[in-house]
Each structure stands twice: as structure tokens, then as C-alpha cells.
C-alpha positions in Angstrom: 0.0 0.0 0.0 1.6 3.3 -1.2 -0.2 5.6 1.3 0.9 5.6 5.0 -2.1 5.5 7.2 -2.4 6.7 10.8 -4.7 5.2 13.3 -6.0 6.3 16.7 -7.4 4.0 19.4 -10.8 4.9 20.8 -13.7 2.8 22.1 -11.4 -0.2 22.4 -10.6 -0.5 18.7 -8.4 1.2 16.1 -9.9 3.8 13.8 -8.2 5.4 10.8 -7.3 9.1 10.9 -8.5 11.1 8.0 -6.8 14.5 8.3 -5.6 15.3 4.8 -6.8 15.3 1.3 -4.3 12.4 0.6 -6.1 10.3 3.3 -9.4 11.1 1.6 -8.2 10.3 -1.9 -6.6 7.0 -0.8 -9.6 5.6 1.0 -10.3 3.3 -1.9 -7.0 1.5 -1.0 -8.0 1.0 2.7 -9.4 -2.4 3.5 -13.1 -1.9 4.2 -12.8 -4.3 7.1 -11.1 -1.3 8.9 -14.0 1.0 8.2 -16.3 1.7 11.2 -19.4 1.8 9.1 -20.2 0.7 5.5 -23.6 2.3 5.1 -25.6 5.1 6.8 -29.1 6.3 6.2 -29.9 9.7 4.6 -32.7 10.4 7.1 -32.5 10.8 10.9 -28.9 12.1 10.9 -27.5 15.6 11.3 -25.9 16.3 8.0 -26.6 18.5 5.0 -29.6 16.8 3.3 -28.8 18.2 -0.2 -25.2 16.8 0.0 -26.6 13.4 1.1 -29.0 13.5 -1.9 -26.2 14.1 -4.3 -24.1 11.3 -2.8 -27.0 8.8 -2.9 -26.6 8.0 -6.6 -29.2 5.2 -6.6 -31.7 7.2 -4.5 -32.3 4.3 -2.1 -32.0 6.3 1.1 -28.6 5.0 2.1 -25.0 6.1 1.5 -22.7 3.2 1.0 -19.0 2.9 0.8 -18.9 2.7 -3.1 -21.0 5.9 -3.3 -18.6 7.8 -1.0 -15.6 6.6 -2.9 -17.2 7.6 -6.2 -17.9 11.1 -4.9 -14.3 11.5 -3.8 -13.0 10.4 -7.2 -15.5 12.7 -9.0 -14.4 15.7 -7.0 -10.7 14.9 -7.4 -11.1 14.7 -11.2 -12.5 18.3 -11.3 -9.9 19.9 -9.0 -6.5 21.2 -9.9 -5.5 21.2 -6.3 -7.2 18.5 -4.1 -5.7 20.1 -1.0 -8.9 22.3 -0.8 -10.7 19.1 0.4 -8.9 19.4 3.8 -9.2 23.2 4.2 -12.7 23.2 5.6 -13.8 25.8 3.1 -17.5 26.8 2.6 -17.2 26.5 -1.2 -14.7 26.0 -3.9 -12.0 28.5 -5.0 -11.9 29.4 -8.8 -8.2 28.6 -8.8 -8.9 25.0 -7.8 -11.4 24.2 -10.5 -10.0 22.2 -13.4 -13.2 21.5 -15.4 -13.7 24.3 -18.0 -17.5 24.2 -18.0 -17.7 24.3 -14.3 -15.1 27.1 -14.2 -17.1 29.2 -16.7 -20.3 28.7 -14.7 -18.5 29.8 -11.6 -17.1 32.9 -13.2 -20.5 33.8 -14.5 -21.9 33.8 -11.0 -19.1 35.7 -9.3 -18.7 39.5 -9.3 -15.4 40.9 -10.7 -12.6 40.0 -8.4 -14.4 37.1 -6.7 -12.1 34.2 -5.8 -14.5 31.6 -4.4 -18.0 30.4 -5.1 -19.8 29.4 -1.9 -22.2 26.5 -1.5 -25.1 28.9 -0.9 -24.3 30.9 -4.1 -24.1 27.7 -6.2 -27.3 26.4 -4.7 -29.1 29.6 -5.4 -27.9 29.7 -9.0 -29.2 26.2 -9.6 -32.5 27.1 -8.0 -32.7 30.1 -10.3 -32.0 28.1 -13.4 -34.6 25.6 -12.4 -37.1 28.4 -11.8 -36.4 29.8 -15.2 -36.8 26.5 -16.9 -40.1 26.0 -15.1 -41.4 29.4 -16.0 -40.5 28.9 -19.6 -42.4 25.6 -19.6 -45.4 27.3 -17.9 -45.4 30.0 -20.5 -45.5 27.5 -23.4 -48.6 25.8 -21.8 -51.1 28.6 -22.8 -51.4 27.1 -26.3 -51.6 23.6 -24.9 -54.9 24.1 -23.0 -57.8 23.9 -25.5 -60.3 24.1 -22.7 -58.4 26.6 -20.5 -58.3 25.7 -16.8 -60.7 22.8 -17.4 -58.3 21.0 -19.7 -56.6 19.1 -16.8 -60.0 17.8 -15.7 -60.9 16.8 -19.2 -57.7 14.9 -19.6 -58.3 13.1 -16.4 -61.8 12.1 -17.5 -60.5 10.9 -20.8 -57.7 8.8 -19.2 -60.2 7.1 -16.9 -62.0 5.5 -19.9 -59.4 5.4 -22.6 -58.6 1.7 -22.5 -62.3 0.7 -22.2 -63.3 2.9 -25.2 -60.3 1.6 -27.3 -61.5 -2.0 -26.4 -65.1 -1.2 -27.5 -64.1 0.3 -30.9 -61.7 -2.6 -31.7 -64.6 -5.1 -31.0 -66.8 -3.0 -33.3 -64.2 -3.2 -36.1 -64.0 -7.0 -35.7 -67.8 -7.2 -36.0 -67.6 -5.1 -39.2 -64.8 -7.4 -40.5 -66.9 -10.6 -39.9 -70.5 -10.7 -38.8 -69.7 -14.0 -37.0 -67.5 -12.0 -34.6 -70.4 -9.7 -33.7 -72.0 -12.2 -31.3 -68.7 -13.4 -29.9 -67.6 -9.9 -29.1 -70.7 -9.3 -26.9 -71.2 -10.9 -23.5 -72.3 -14.5 -23.7 -75.2 -16.1 -21.9 -72.8 -18.0 -19.6 -71.3 -14.7 -18.5 -74.7 -13.4 -17.3 -75.5 -16.8 -15.7 -72.3 -16.6 -13.7 -73.4 -13.3 -12.3 -76.8 -14.6 -11.3 -75.5 -16.2 -8.1 -73.4 -13.3 -6.9 -74.2 -10.2 -4.8 -73.9 -7.4 -7.4 -73.2 -3.7 -7.3 -72.3 -1.2 -10.0 -68.7 -1.5 -9.2 -68.5 -5.3 -9.4 -65.4 -6.4 -11.2 -67.2 -9.0 -13.3 -69.7 -6.4 -14.5 -66.9 -4.0 -15.3 -65.2 -6.7 -17.5 -68.3 -6.9 -19.8 -68.2 -4.8 -23.0 -68.9 -1.1 -22.6 -72.0 -1.2 -24.7 -73.7 -3.4 -27.4 -71.0 -4.2 -29.9 -71.9 -4.1 -33.6 -70.4 -2.9 -36.9 -70.3 0.9 -36.8 -71.8 1.1 -33.3 -71.4 4.2 -31.2 -71.0 4.6 -27.4 -74.4 5.9 -26.0 -74.0 9.2 -24.2 -77.5 9.5 -22.8 -78.2 9.5 -19.1 -80.4 7.1 -17.2 -80.7 3.4 -16.5 -81.9 2.8 -20.1 -78.9 4.5 -21.8 -77.4 1.2 -23.0 -74.1 1.8 -21.1 -72.5 -0.9 -18.9 -73.6 0.2 -15.4 -70.1 -0.2 -14.1 -68.9 2.5 -16.5 -72.0 4.8 -16.6 -70.6 7.4 -14.2 -67.2 7.7 -16.0 -68.8 7.9 -19.4 -71.1 10.7 -18.0 -67.9 12.6 -16.8 -66.4 12.2 -20.3 -69.6 13.5 -21.9 -69.7 16.7 -19.7 -65.9 17.4 -19.5 -64.7 16.4 -23.0 -67.4 15.7 -25.6 -69.8 18.5 -25.1 -67.1 21.3 -24.7 -65.1 20.0 -27.7 -67.7 18.5 -30.1 -71.1 19.7 -28.8 -74.0 17.7 -27.5 -74.7 14.4 -29.3 -76.5 11.1 -28.5 -73.5 8.9 -29.1 -69.7 8.9 -29.5 -68.5 7.4 -32.8 -64.9 6.1 -33.3 -64.1 9.2 -35.4 -65.4 11.4 -32.6 -63.2 9.5 -30.1 -60.1 10.0 -32.2 -60.9 13.7 -32.6 -61.1 14.5 -28.9 -57.9 12.5 -28.3 -56.1 14.6 -31.0 -57.3 17.8 -29.5 -56.1 16.9 -26.0 -52.9 15.3 -27.1 -51.1 18.6 -27.1 -51.8 19.0 -23.4 -50.5 15.6 -22.6 -47.3 16.3 -24.7 -46.9 19.5 -22.8 -47.2 17.8 -19.4 -44.7 15.1 -20.5 -42.2 17.9 -21.3 -42.3 19.4 -17.8 -38.7 19.9 -16.8 -37.6 17.5 -14.0 -34.4 19.5 -13.3 -32.0 21.8 -15.0 -31.9 22.1 -18.8 -28.8 20.5 -20.5 -27.2 23.9 -21.0 -27.3 24.5 -17.2 -25.8 21.1 -16.1 -22.5 22.9 -15.4 -24.3 24.9 -12.7 -25.4 21.7 -11.0 -21.9 20.3 -11.2 -20.6 23.5 -9.7 -23.0 23.1 -6.7 -22.0 19.4 -6.4 -18.3 20.3 -6.4 -18.8 23.1 -3.8 -20.6 20.8 -1.5 -18.1 18.0 -1.9 -15.2 20.3 -1.1 -17.0 21.4 2.1 -18.6 18.1 3.2 -16.6 15.1 2.1 -13.9 15.2 4.9 -16.4 15.7 7.7 -18.6 12.9 6.3 -15.7 10.5 6.1 -14.8 11.2 9.7 -18.3 10.2 10.7 -18.5 7.2 8.4 -15.1 5.6 7.9 -14.3 6.6 11.5 -16.4 7.9 14.3 -13.8 10.5 15.1 -16.2 13.3 16.2 -18.0 10.9 18.6 -15.0 9.3 20.2 -12.7 12.4 20.4 -15.5 14.5 21.9 -14.4 17.4 19.6 -17.9 17.8 18.2 -21.2 16.1 17.7 -21.4 13.0 15.5 -23.9 12.9 12.7 -26.1 10.4 14.5 -26.3 12.6 17.6 -29.4 14.7 17.0 -29.5 16.6 20.3 -29.4 16.5 24.1 -32.1 15.4 26.5 -32.4 17.0 29.9 -34.2 14.8 32.4 -33.9 13.7 36.0 -31.1 16.2 36.8 -29.0 14.9 33.9 -28.2 15.7 30.3 -28.0 12.8 27.9 -25.9 13.7 24.9 -26.2 10.4 23.0 -29.6 10.8 21.5 -30.6 9.2 18.2 -33.8 9.6 16.1 -36.1 6.5 15.9 -39.1 5.8 13.7 -40.6 3.0 15.8 -39.5 2.6 19.4 -40.7 -1.0 19.6 -38.8 -2.2 16.5 -35.7 -0.1 17.5 -35.6 -1.5 21.0 -35.8 -5.1 19.8 -32.2 -4.7 18.3 -30.9 -1.8 20.3 -31.5 -3.7 23.6 -28.5 -5.9 22.6 -26.2 -2.8 23.1 -26.5 -3.3 26.9 -27.0 0.5 27.2 -29.8 1.9 29.3 -32.0 3.5 26.7 -34.9 5.9 27.4 -37.4 6.3 24.5 -39.2 9.7 24.4 -41.9 11.2 22.2 -41.0 14.9 21.6 -43.5 17.5 20.6 -43.0 21.1 19.4 -45.7 23.3 17.8 -47.5 20.3 16.3 -44.4 18.6 15.1 -43.5 15.2 16.6 -40.2 13.4 17.0 -39.2 10.1 18.6 -35.8 9.7 20.1 -33.8 7.1 22.1 -31.5 8.7 24.7 -28.6 6.7 26.4 -28.2 7.2 30.1 -24.7 6.3 31.1 -24.2 8.0 34.5 -26.2 8.1 37.7 -28.9 5.6 38.3 -32.3 4.6 37.0 -34.3 4.9 40.2 -36.4 7.9 38.9 -36.5 6.9 35.3 -40.1 5.8 34.6 -42.7 6.0 31.9 -44.6 9.3 31.5 -41.9 11.4 33.1 -41.3 14.7 31.3 -38.1 16.4 30.2 -36.9 18.8 27.6 -35.1 17.8 24.4 -32.8 20.4 22.6 -32.1 19.6 19.0 -28.9 20.5 17.1 -30.6 23.8 16.0 -31.2 24.8 19.6 -34.9 24.3 19.5 -36.6 22.9 22.6 -39.1 20.1 22.5 -41.4 18.7 25.2 -40.2 15.1 25.8 -42.2 12.3 27.5 -40.8 8.9 28.4 -42.7 6.1 26.6 -40.4 3.1 27.0 -37.2 2.1 28.9 -34.7 -0.6 28.1 -33.1 -1.1 31.5 -29.4 -2.0 31.8 -26.8 -1.1 34.4 -25.9 2.5 34.3 -23.0 2.7 36.8 -21.0 0.7 39.3 -22.3 2.9 42.1 -25.9 2.0 41.2 -24.9 -1.7 41.1 -23.2 -1.4 44.6 -26.3 0.1 46.3 -28.9 -1.9 44.4 -29.1 -4.8 46.9 -29.7 -2.5 49.8 -32.2 -0.4 47.8 -34.1 -3.6 46.8 -34.1 -4.8 50.5 -35.3 -1.4 51.7 -38.0 -1.4 48.9 -39.1 -5.0 49.8 -39.3 -4.2 53.5 -41.2 -1.0 52.8 -43.6 -2.9 50.6 -44.2 -5.6 53.2 -44.7 -3.0 55.9 -47.2 -1.2 53.8 -49.1 -4.4 53.0 -49.1 -5.3 56.7 -50.3 -1.9 57.7 -53.0 -2.0 55.0 -54.2 -5.4 56.0 -54.3 -4.4 59.7 -56.2 -1.2 58.8 -58.7 -3.2 56.8 -59.1 -5.6 59.7 -59.7 -2.8 62.2 -62.2 -1.1 59.9 -64.0 -4.4 59.4 -64.2 -5.1 63.1 -65.5 -1.6 63.7 -68.2 -2.1 61.1 -69.2 -5.4 62.6 -69.3 -3.9 66.1 -71.4 -1.0 64.8 -73.8 -3.4 63.1 -74.0 -5.7 66.2 -74.7 -2.7 68.4 -77.5 -1.6 66.1 -79.1 -5.1 66.2 -78.8 -5.2 70.0 -80.5 -1.9 70.3 -83.4 -3.1 68.1 -83.7 -6.5 69.8 -85.3 -7.3 73.2 -82.8 -7.5 76.0 -81.5 -11.0 76.8 -79.8 -12.3 79.8 -76.1 -11.7 79.8 -74.1 -14.8 78.9 -71.8 -16.3 81.3 -68.3 -14.8 81.1 -65.8 -17.1 79.4 -63.1 -18.3 81.6 -59.6 -16.9 80.9 -57.6 -19.5 78.9 -54.1 -19.3 80.6 -52.6 -22.0 78.4 -53.6 -20.2 75.2 -52.1 -16.9 76.1 -49.0 -18.6 77.6 -48.4 -20.2 74.2 -48.7 -16.8 72.4 -46.3 -15.2 74.9 -43.9 -18.1 74.5 -43.9 -17.7 70.7 -43.3 -14.0 70.9 -40.5 -14.6 73.4 -38.8 -17.2 71.1 -38.9 -14.8 68.1 -37.5 -11.9 70.1 -34.9 -14.2 71.6 -33.9 -15.5 68.2 -33.5 -11.9 66.9 -31.6 -10.9 70.0 -29.3 -13.9 69.8 -28.5 -13.2 66.1 -27.7 -9.6 66.9 -25.7 -10.5 70.0 -23.7 -13.1 68.0 -22.8 -10.6 65.3 -21.9 -7.9 67.8 -20.0 -10.4 69.9 -18.0 -11.5 66.9 -17.2 -7.9 66.0 -16.2 -7.1 69.6 -14.0 -10.1 69.7 -11.9 -8.6 66.9 -9.1 -6.1 67.3 -10.1 -2.5 66.6 -8.3 -2.5 63.2 -10.1 -5.7 62.1 -13.6 -4.3 62.6 -13.5 -2.0 59.5 -12.1 -4.9 57.4 -14.9 -7.2 58.6 -17.6 -4.6 57.8 -16.1 -4.0 54.4 -16.0 -7.8 53.8 -19.7 -8.0 54.8 -20.6 -5.2 52.3 -18.5 -6.8 49.6 -20.2 -10.1 50.2 -23.6 -8.4 49.7 -22.8 -6.0 46.9 -20.0 -7.9 45.2 -22.0 -10.1 42.8 -24.1 -7.2 41.6 -21.0 -5.0 41.0 -19.2 -7.8 39.2 -22.2 -8.5 36.9 -22.6 -4.7 36.2 -18.9 -4.4 35.5 -19.0 -7.0 32.8 -22.1 -5.5 31.2 -20.7 -1.9 31.3 -17.5 -3.1 29.7 -19.5 -4.8 26.9 -21.7 -1.8 26.0 -21.8 -1.5 22.2 -23.0 1.5 20.1 -23.5 -0.8 17.1 -27.0 -2.2 17.8 -28.3 1.3 18.5 -27.2 2.5 15.1 -27.9 -0.7 13.3 -31.5 -0.4 14.4 -31.6 2.9 12.5 -30.3 1.5 9.3 -26.6 1.9 9.7 -24.2 -0.9 8.8 -21.7 -0.6 11.7 -18.6 -2.6 10.8 -16.8 -2.6 14.2 -17.4 -3.3 17.9 -18.0 0.4 18.8 -17.7 -0.1 22.5 -18.6 2.5 25.1 -16.4 1.8 28.2 -17.1 3.1 31.7 -15.0 6.3 31.5 -16.2 7.3 28.0 -19.8 6.4 28.8 -19.7 8.6 32.0 -18.7 11.5 29.8 -21.8 11.1 27.6 -24.2 11.8 30.4 -23.6 14.9 32.5 -24.7 15.1 36.1 -26.0 18.2 37.8 -23.2 20.1 39.6 -23.0 23.4 41.3 -21.0 26.0 39.4 -17.4 26.4 40.4 -17.1 29.1 43.1 -20.8 29.1 43.9 -21.9 30.0 47.4 -24.0 27.5 49.2 -26.1 28.1 52.4 -26.2 24.8 54.4 -29.1 25.9 56.7 -32.5 24.7 55.6 -35.4 26.4 57.5 -37.7 23.6 56.4 -35.4 20.7 57.2 -36.9 17.9 59.3 -35.8 17.8 62.8 -33.2 15.1 63.3 -33.5 12.7 66.2 -30.3 11.9 68.2 -30.2 8.3 66.9 -26.5 8.4 66.7 -26.3 9.2 70.4 -28.8 6.5 71.2 -26.8 4.0 69.2 -23.5 5.0 70.8 -25.0 4.5 74.3 -26.4 1.1 73.3 -23.1 -0.1 72.0 -21.2 1.1 75.1 -23.8 -0.6 77.3 -23.5 -3.8 75.4 -19.7 -3.8 75.5 -19.8 -3.1 79.2 -22.2 -6.0 79.7 -20.1 -8.4 77.7 -17.0 -7.5 79.7 -18.8 -7.6 83.0 -20.0 -11.2 82.3 -16.5 -12.5 81.4 
């Protein structure tokens, strides 16, 4: 390989550096297995839409490696100095244009002394040429409208019945050629018998397939209205529209349409159809140089940035700018998520993007009636407060703000800190839920007993007084069993606590922190280890593949890099902070109580030795 390549390592894999025009021109020599992506969509990314349209030579909505390489070769062939491709210019200098036709077009657009044609100027020139061509075409159409503004309606009415009328007159010519064909060209008895068992309507396909009218040598198409007009009922409405929009205005009222009349109206409207077919789809041939000028100006400006977001994800991994797939920033839950991609269908996107092992939050964004769906990656903090229907604000790359509402969450570990505290949070949540259930059941029981008591009291008040029943004897054995069970439970808990504290107190003072750390590690260690493996294996590829990219590398997002993609709320540097809170809850001296309890327990242990 003649060109010497440079690579940088980011995301756990090597990526090629595209810094110079020589790097760009020699991309065709670089093994495509070293490209980060081999295809990207033209929609849902932050890049100039017109440039992407010019690059997409087959108009399939994707830019592929051959199309990018072809664009580089096209630009290089029309430049005297390819170094302009690396200079980040907003257009193309006249001195760098080699193609004579493009150079002449550029000189015609620039004022005297101008040295560079900008992308905007080239685009405006192309738009002006297109407008001129369209205006000239419109001007030539005045002679192509025999019925004025009603010509378009007449042509539509004619087109709706053209094939059927052609079929009818061909049948009539066959009948004139041989009278035996007359009967064969009309509907047979079997055709009508087949319709007898069906549920019919005027639009029935089998009725529409029958001849337009009675076929015969020299027959005409009846133009009368009514059910006895002699027209196939499936075509009566369209023949009526032809009569009113075409025949009467061009030929005058008549009872039937002969073949010569049919050919006459087609001839009169043919000029309009020819004029419509000549509508310019783009620039006229003499203005192609202007289009090439716009293409060249855009390629000089955009090819290098596109290559650095296609062949390599340089902008994304170096954090020097936004990548093309980053469409904005989501602010939600005291964080800003910078890795936000556009999605068309959250369900379909999540089916593949979930393999990325990234915590993804899908949001529907609304602004002034516009709607946008995004997937935002949360890579720092925790997911405790991320839930459906929470609201945030999304800022797109143009700085516009959108109302964002969470619709779906693909949950994965966000940070090691979240994994470390997750067992304790789950335990606290479980205990809280059980206490709430217990309290709710007790409250329901008390309310039920109160209701029963009230009902019983009301019955007693209505009923005649009865002699008081004998008082039930106090069951000592029953209550003794209850107290014994309670005592055993309390004793077991106390024994467990005492054993743990005794074990701790039996250690040297410097061993106590180690034992506590070991206990916490035993509880949190498995969750942290699992989260560590998942965080190390986070992969950007499935997130982009779900949007139509063809990511060709394991674009990993490791822990340090992932943390940089989600910014946590922090006080500004040098800010003053008042620590007194007038509405803070009063703290109970639990620490003091705990210290006294520990001292008392230690004293009791040493006293009993």
C-alpha cells in the first residue's frame, strides 16, 4: 500500500485518521474491514440533506462505501488542487477548478474580483436556473390548453375511460370485419348466468369486465343518461364525466360517440399531454454545469467531515464535536444525555438496540404540532427515577426545545455505584412494601371489626334484652403459648444480633472495618461484578444498526467514556451554598442512642466475662 495510514485507538478499537486530502483520496485502498461503518441512512442524521441526496446515486435512502468513494473520485477529477478538500472551506475557489465548463459557470456567478464560489451561491444559482426552466415551460402551456383551466379535468376524464373505449371500438371493427364476430364480441349467456348467483353492485369487477355497450359494426357509445342509456352500469358514471368534461365542450352535445369522434377528442387533448410530459424535471442541458458546480462546492465542504463520521467515528470518540447520529441533548432527572438518536418505531428499534447493553430511554418529543421520537442513552447516575410518562426537555442541534415524555425504557446497568447500592435499595424497597401491605391489612381488619361492632350494636338496640351470657373463663394455656412464641422470636433476633456484635467485639479494633467491608463486599460484590462485565461490553453498534446503519466494528462504550456522555447536575465552580435549611426535618439523636447502646452492650459483655 503506497499511502501511509495513521490510526487512533478509541472505544477499544483502532480507527483510521482522515486528516488530509491524501487520506481522503486513498480511502479506496484502505481495507473496508477497517471502516467503522459501511452504510448510513440519509434520514435521521445531522448532515446536509442536499449533499446526502447528491451522494445517494441510486436514491435508495442510504449512503454506501462505493458511493462515498465515487464522490471523492468525482471531486478529485475536477480539481486542480485536491488540498482544498482538507481546508474546511465553505465552497470552492476558482483557482482550484479544473473542469472548464464548471469554471465558466462559476465565473458567470461571481462578481469581478471574486475568488471563491460558496455553497449557498451555487445552490441559489441552480434554483434560479430551475425556476427559469419551469417558468418557460409554464409560458408554453397557454397554447396547450384547448379548454383553459378545465383542460386538466378533461384529460383526467379521458384517461379514466381510454382503455375501455379503445377496447369497444376494436370489438366493433372486428364485428364489421366478420359478422360472426359480432355475437362473440358481446357478453355470452354464460357470463350473465355466472353473475346470477353473486351479490352485485355497479362496481362489481365481473360487470366492469363486460363490454362497454352493445357491440356491432359501426356502433357508437351511447352518451345518454339514465338506466336505459345502454351503457354498462359499471362505466356509466365515468362515461357521464367524459360527456360533460370532454365531448360537449369540444364537439357539442350528441347522443352517441363514434370512433371518429373518439379519435378527434384525443387529438385535441394530445397537445396538453405532450406539454405535461415535457415538464422539466431538473436543469436544462445547458445548465448542467451549474449543477456540477453546486456538487463540487458541496463536496469540497462536506466530504472530509462525512468521512470522519462514516469511515471513522472521530467526532464521537474524540468528543471534539457532535457525531452525525447525535441529533440533540435530553435534559431529564437532573442529567443531560448527549447520545440521542432519532427513531421511527420505538418497539422495533428496542428489539435490536437492547443488545447494546446500554440503558435507553425512549421519548416522544412534541413542538408546535411537530412530533419526533428519540432514544437517549443514560450512562451515568442511576435509573431509580426513570419511569414512563416522566417529562423532560429535548434540545435539537438547532437549539430548539421540545417537550419530551418517556414512553419506554430498556433497562441496563448505568454505573458501578448504582450496582453497589442496588441490593440495599431492593431490600429497603421490599421491607417497605411488606410493611405497607401489613399496615394496609391491619387497617382493613380494624375497619371491618369496627363495622361489625357497629352493626351488632344496632341489632342489639333493636332486639329485646336478653340475659347476659356467662363470662368465658380466661384461657391461661392459650395466652401462655402466644407469649412463648413471641418470646422465642424476640430471643432469636436478639441472639443473632448479639452473636454478630460479639463476633465484632472479639476482633481487634483494626479488624472491625475490614470485617464490615467484607460483609458489604459479600452483599454487593455479585451485583457489582455483573454490572462491571455489562458496562465493559456496551456497544454502540446495535443502537445505530436499528436505525439502518451498517456498523462494521465493535464500537464499545467503556465506563470512563460512557460517563462523559451523560452529565450530572453540579453546582458551578465558586458558587456559594447556604447549608441551613429552614424547612429541614428535625433530626432525632439516633447516633447518640446507638452509641450509648453499643457502650452498654460492651460493658455488659466484659462484665459477664
